[in-house]
N, C-alpha and C positions, 0 to 999 in steps of 0.2 A: 577827243577834249580834255581836256588839266584846269578843275580853279583850282586857281591859290587866289588868300586876301589877304590885304597887309590892311594891320592901322599904327595911324599917329602914337606916339608914348609922348612924345614932347621931350625937349630938348637934342632935336635932330634924329632920333632916336624911332625906327620902324619893326616893327613886330611882323614879321612875315608868316603865312601858316599854309602850307599843300595841304588842301583835305580832307584827299582819299586818303592820308595816314596820319593825317590829323599833326607829321610831325612841324615845329616852332625851331623861326630863327631867326637873331637880333639884327641889324644892318645898323650903323652910323658916320654919320659924316669922318668924315677924314679930319685930320687935325690941319691940314692946311689950307682945308675947305670951313670952316668955323668949329667943325666936329671935337670932339676927344677920341676919335680912332681906337675905339674900346672893340670896336667887333666890323667886321669884313662891309665898306661900304660896299655902296650899290655898285661904281664899277670896278672894284675891286670881283663882287660875284661875276658881272660878266668874264674879267678875264679867268675868275678857274674855274667859269660856267664853259670858253672857250677849250682848256684843259683839259674837266673831264668829260667831255663831249666827244671828246677827241677819243681818251681809253677808253669809253667806252664803246665808239665804231670800232677801235684796231679789237675789242674782247667780242666782239657779235663777226666779225668776218675771224678772231682766231677758231672760238668754238665752235664757226661751223665751217673751218676747212682744218683742225685734227695742230691747231698751234696750240701754241702756253707762253702764255708773256703774264701771266699770274708774277706778280712781286714788277713790272714796268714802275717807274715814278719819273716824277717829274716837277722841276723849277719850271713857276714862272713868273715870269716880269713884269708887272706893268706901267707904263710911260706915261703921266700927262701930257696932254699940250694945253694949249693956252687960243685963244678968240677964234672960233667960243672955245670951251674949256671943256677940252673932251677924253677921251683915251685916244692917244699917239701910234700908244705900239703896244707887243702883247706880243710876249718873247718866248719859246717855252723852248725847254731842254726835255726831251725821252729820253730818260734811263733804261734803257733794258737790259733783261737778263740774261746772265749768258744762260744760250741754248745755242744747241747749234745749225741757229735756220741759213736756210743758203740763200745769195743773195736775191736770187726772186723772192721767195718770200721779203723777205726785207722793201727792195721796192714797193711790192705792193700791200706791205704796211705801210711806209710812207705815205704812198697814194690813197688808203682810205683816210689817213690822219688827214689829209686836204678833203679832204670830201664828209666832213662829221656836220652831220646837220646848223651848228649853229654854226660854223667856219663859214658857212655858203649864206647865211642869214646876219649877217656882220658884211658892214659897210665898204664898200672894197675902199676908198680913204686911208681904211684900218690897216697900219703895217702889223702882219701877222707874218713870225720868224718862227717856223719851228726847224729844231736841230734833233736827229736824233747821234746817242752815243749808243753805241754798237759794243756789243766788253773783244 
């Protein structure tokens, strides 16, 4: 069980704390929804949580199987929908480092990416597009 806290600071800003580590971060409402857009919005955090979960899950697999994915990077694009306001799509492009991955290793890493805990927790209506760029 993980405990977190959040405190509303006013002006659509929230301070979030990870209790175990003491790490804090701010969220802000996006410009298109009455905010200043000066920090991650809650929906931005959802999109980046998916991306970081994919890389973390791939990292766990890689470390347990002698693969090196250090330096893997991704671009994450979140698209909002309306009625109701929601995340309609999260598009992720993963740029894998230049390594001599076999076709089998590539397929396994792509499958692992699809099974990260955040991905399987998100609503099935959300369009998730994950693309790999193997150098």
